[in-house]
N, C-alpha and C positions, 0 to 999 in steps of 0.2 A: 927867777923862775924860768926865764927863758932857757938857760942851760939845762935845767932839769927836764924841761919838755923835749929838748933836743936829745938828751940821753935816753928818755923813754921811747922817743921815736926811733932812735937807733936800735934799741933793744927789740922793738916791734919788727923792724925790718929783718933783724937777725933771726927772730922766731919764725917769721914767714919763710925765710930762705931754708931754715932747718926743717920746717914742716914739708916744704916741697921736696927737699932732698930725701926725707924719710919716705914720702909717698913714692918717689921715683925708685927707691930700693925695693919696693914691693911689687912692681910691674914685671911681666914676662919679658925675657930677653928678645930682642929683634932677631928673627930667623932669616938667614940668607936664602934666596930662591934656589941656589944650587944644592941645598940639602934634600930636596924632593927628587926621587928617581924618575926617569922618563917613563912614559907609557907608549906602547906600540900595539896596533891592531893589524894583524895580517888579513888582508881582504881577498887574496887569491894566490895560489890555488887553495880551495877550502874543502876538498873531498869529493870523491866520485868521478873525477876526471880520468879520461883514458888518453895517455900520451904516448906517441910513437917514440921508440928509442932514437936518440940522436937529434931529436927535434927541439924546438925552442918553446919555452913556457914563460909567460909573463908573470912575474911575482910582484904583487902590489901590496902596499901597507900605508898606514897612517901613524906617524910618530910625533909626540909632543913632549915638551919639557919646559920648566920654569924659565930657563935661560936659553937653552938650545941643545939640540941633539948633535953630538959630535959625529957619530957614524952608526951604521946599521950592519950587523953581521948576519949572513944567511947560511943555513945548513939544511941538509935533508936527513931524515931518519927512516930506517927500514929494519924491522926485526931486531931491534937492539943495537943496530949499527948506526953511527952518525958520521957524516962526511961534510966538509966545508963546501959551500957554493961560492961565496964571495965575502969580503970583509971591508969595513970602513966605507960603506956606501952612503952617499947623500941622496937627497931627493926622495921619491916615494915609489919607485919601481925599478925592476931589474929584469933583463931578459936572460933566462937561464937555459943554456944548452944542456939538456939532460943526458945522463950516461947512455952510451950506445949499446945498451943491454937491457934485458927484462929485469925490472925491479918491482917487487910487490910490497903492498902495505906501506906506501910512502906517505910521509908528512913533511912539511917544510916548517922550519923554526926560524923566527926573526928575533934578533937581540939588538936593542937600541942602547947606546951609551951616551952619558952626558959629560960635562967638563971635569967633574970630580971623580969620574970612573964608576958612577952608579949605573945600574942596568935595569931594563925592563924587557920582558920577552912575551912572545905569543907564538902559537903553533896552529897549524891547520886543524879545523874542527874535526875533520874526518879524513880517512885514508884515501889515496888514489893510487893509480898503477901506471908504471912505465912498461908497456908491453907492445910487441909487434901485433898489429891487427889489421884486417882487411877493411876496405871501404864499407863493407856491410857489417863490420863488427865481429867477424870470426877470428878466433885466436889460435885454434888448433888444439888437438887432444893432448899434445905434449905439455901445454900450459896447464890444462886441467889436472894433469897428473901430479903437479906440484902439491896440490892440496888434497886431491881425491885419489891417492895412490892405490888403495885396495880396490876401488871400482875400476881403475885403469888396468890393474893386473888381471882382474877377471875378464874385462873386455878384450884385452890383448890375447887372452887364451881362448876366446870364443871365435865364431866365424864372422861376425859383423864387420870388423875392420878389414877383412880380406876379400870383400866383394870385388874390389878393384885394386890392383897393385902395380906400382910404377917399377919399370926396369931402369935401374940407375947404373950408369957406366958399364953397360953391357953385362951386368951381373943378375943372376936369377933372384927374384924376390924371396924373402925369408918368411917361413911360416912356423908356428909353434909345434905342429904335430905332423906336418907333411912336407913334401917338396915337389916341385914341378921340374921335370927334366928339360934338357935342351929342346927348343921348339920342334915341330913335326919333322921327322927325318924325311928327306926327299922333297920337302916343300920349297917353294920359291924363296921363302924366308926361313932359314933353318938354323940361324944363330941368334943368340940373345941380343946382339947389336941390331938385329932386324926387327926387334920387338919393342914397342913403347910401353904397353901395359898388358897385364894378365888379368882376365876376368876369372875370379874364383881361385881355385887351388886349395881350398880348405873343405874337406869332407867328401865332396862328390867328384867334381870335374874342373877343368880349366880350359879356357879359350884365350885367343891372343889378338891384340890390336897391333897393326903394323907400324913400324917407326917412321916410314916414309909418308904415310897418309892417315893412319888412324882407323882404317877400315877393319872390321872383324874378319879374321881369316876364315875361309869356308872351303869345303871340298871342291866346290865348283870353281872357286877362285885360284886355289893352289894345287889342285890335282891329286891331293893325298888326304888321308884321314887327319883332321886337325884338332879334334876334341880329345883331350887327355883325361881318361877316367882314372881316378886315384885308386890305389889298392884298398880293399875293405876287408879287414880281418874279422869284422862282426857280421858278415853276410855269407851265407852259403858255405860255411866252413872255411871261408877265406877266398876272396877274389883278387887275382893279380891286377896290376896296373895294365892299361891297354890304351891304344889309340883307336878312336871310334869316329865314324863319319859325322859331319855336321854340315847341313845345307848342301845336299848333293846335287840337287836339280836346278836350283835358282842361281843363275849365272850372274845376276846383278850384284854389285857390290853392296855389302851389308853395313850400314852406318851404325855407330855406337850411339844409341839414344836411350840407354838404360840407366842413366845417371841418377834419376829420381830415387832409385832403390839400391844403387851401387855406390853412391858417393855422398858426401856431406856438402850441403849448400849448393845443390845442382841448380843451374839456370839453363833452360832450353833457349832456343833461338827467340821464342816469343818473349822471354824474360830479359835476355841480354842483347837483343838487337842483331842477332846473327853471328855472334863471336864463337869461334872454334877453340876448344882447349888446346894450348900449345901450338896453335896455328895449324892443327891437323884437320884436314877437310873431312875426314871420315867421322870425326867426333862432333855430334850435333848439339853442342852446348859447352858449358864450363862448370867447374866445381871449385869449392874452397879446399877440400881435402879428399883424398881417395878413401874409399871404404865408408862404412857406416860407423861414425865415431860420435863422441859426446854431443857435439853441437847439432847433429842431425835430429836428435830427439829433444834436446834441451834448449835449442835456439842459440843464436850468436852469444858468445860468452864475455865480450869485452867489458860491458857494464858490470857484470857480476864479479869479474876479477878485480875491477877497480874498487867496487864498494864492499865486496864480500858479503852482500846481503842476499838472502834467499828470495827476496822480492824482485831481484834483477835477473832471475833465471826461470825457465819454464820447467815445471815438473808435472807430468801428466801420466799417471799410472792406470788410466782407465782402459788401456789397450787400443785406443783410437789411433795412436801413432803406428802401432804394429800393423793395424788393419790397412794402412795405406800402402804397404808393400807386400804383406802376406795375403794378397788377394789377386784374383785374376778375373778381369771382365766384370760382369754383373755379379755382385756378391751373393745374390740369391740363386745362382746357378753354379754347379760344380762341373767344370769341363773335364773331358777325358780324351785319351788318345792311346792307341795301341793296346787296348785292353786294361789300361790303368788310369787312375785319377792323375790328372796333370799336376805337376809340382807348383809350388809357390802360391797355394790358395788355402792355407790353413784357416783363414777367416771364412771363406766360402764353406769349407767342410764343417767348421764349428757351428755355423748357422743352420746347416742341414741336419745336425744331430741333436741329441737331447740336452746338450750343454751350451745351448745358444746364449744363455744368460751369463755365462762366465766371461771374465776378462782374461786376457793372456797372462797378466801378472798375478792372477789368483793361483796359478800353478808354476809359472816361470819366473826366474830372475833374468831379465834381459841383459844384465851385465856379464852373465856367466856362460850361457849356452848349455847344450846337452850332449854334444858329441865328445869323443875321446875321454870318456869318464867324467865329463863335467856335470852330468845330471846328478850323480851321487855326491858331487863336491859343491853343492849349493845352487846348481842350475835349476833344479826342481825344488820349489819351496813348500809345496803341498803334494802329498802322494794320494793315490786313489783311496787308500784306507782312511785318510783323514775325513772324508765325507761318506765313505761307504764301509764302515767298520764291520758290518755284518754280512758282507758280500764276498767273502773269500771263497775261492773255488775249492771245494772240499772232497769231491768224489774222485779220488784216485788218479791224479796225474803224477806219474812217477818222477818226472823231471821238474815238478813244481814250477810251472810257468808263472810269470808275473802277469798282473792285470793287462799291461800294455801288449803282451805277446798276442793276446786274442783281440782285445778291444781297440788296440791301435796297431793293427796289422799293417804290413807294408803294402798297402793297396795303391800307393802313390809311387810314381817313378820320376826321378830327376835325371840321372846319368844313364842307368841301365837296370835291367831286370835280372834277378837271380834265376828265376824260372817263371812260368806263366801265371803263378799264383803269388809271387813275391817281387815287389819292386825294391826301391832303396830308400823310401821315405815313409815314416809312420803316418797313418791317416788320423785326422782329428774328428772323425764322424762318431766313433765309439760304439754306436748301437750295432748289434749283430742280429740279423734275421736268421733264426734257427730252423727255418723250413728246409728240409732236405731235398725238396723238389726244385729249389731255386739254385742257380749257379751264378757265377760272376757276370755272365752275359745279361742276366736279368737286372743287374744294377744300372745298366746304361741304356740309352735310347737305341733305336734301330741302327743308326749310323755309328754308334760308339763314340760320339763326340761330347756327350755330357751325361752325368748321372741324373736320373729322375727319381731316385729313391734316397731316403735319409738313413740308409743302413748299408752294411756290407754283408756279403753272403758267407756261409760256412766255409766254402773252399778258400776264400781269402783269409779267413780267421784261423783256419786249422792246417792248411797244407803248407804253411811255412815250416812246420815240424813234421806232420804226417805226410804220407804219399798218396796221391790219387791213383787207384788201381786202373783207371781207364787210360789216362795219359802218361802214367808213371812219373809225372812231374811232382815235385814237392821237396820236403826237407830231408827225406831219406829215412825217417822213422817209420813205424808200422803203417801198412796200407789200411786205409779206412774208406769205405764207400760213403757217399753223401748220406745214405740212410743211417749208417752207423754213427756218423758225426752228429746227426740230428738226435739220435737216441741218447748219445752221450751228453749233448748240450742240455737236454731236458733235465731240469733240476740240478744243474751243475753248481749252483750257488747254495744248495741246501746244506 
């Protein structure tokens, strides 16, 4: 029996072994750790950064793998373009010297590799920018132009960028519709190499800052007429260019402290601790860019360029920004000089008239302007008829004047007057007093230094076309007495 028991025992052992083998055949195969791809998380840069061209940026990441990460490859992407930064990196950071050029919409990509060639990758969550920018975050209007081309084109066709213009390499500044000749003939400084900057040169007039000191040239300082008045084909049948006097009696040097309304990012001595632009002692402050350009109204643009988010730029269409420069003194007072309203106070005038509740942008597109045909090319976004459809002047003006010919007469003067009833800037007062017993002298105080009325008189409104029979001044059309003008004005909108 014993042998039988041994045989059965042997069979039992074989059965158990077979059962174990069968069970082993049904289990999952053991997986090698190398079969799982690595993971990587890019921790910086991660979007919104502003980086100076040619500077260093620290790229950081965290990479893991079952066995180990062999290396990390870095690249940057911009507008569908990808370029390598570094390959086969170990560790968790790399100092990248970025391109020495402006690059927009940048992201960084990191790719980790393991021992069997599997990869994992990550990319910056948001875009950033490699752009030249100042310590205050200004980038310059040429950067804005890359994305906002149409606005830039309109602006460059308007007068705002030409409030101050640099003379580069002794060459005259360039303007879209005008030109400024060689500086005042006979002046102590009569060549472009003697001039650092030109004030204006678009629309009305130009003045000059000297290259040796930055003072504004004056008659008293240079002994000749130093203000250049541009030709005006739209005034008085055509006015030629001329040299005119500026500051004839004040012999003191005149500093340039006009940057708040002539430049972008102006800082006075109180703001910058007494620094002169370009080291020129006659310039009482510094700026980021000459002229009124994008960032003067929208604020420093570096963060906006980096993120391309509207929340990172200022947009104020209320007219408040316009009022900071198109104002003179107390906004509730309209100053006057020489029988005309003084220039640069459209806000003062608007408050004095019936349209005080309007904002500048209700009628204007600040990116376009109104001179040189710009008004008809988008500079005016709403015409008078939009709000006053039933107020057309219907009682027989053969020349069919526009609303602005009468209601925005040139009662204001910037560079020169055409005659005693016409300056060279349209008023924003709008209201006309049709009393034929009142003349322009009744608009001003006894000293003629400010307006104390919220209207213009018929002689200002009408004698830019008609002629005053008393003074013989006017536009050369039919002579009309003040009484005749008053009679015509009665019911003119019927």
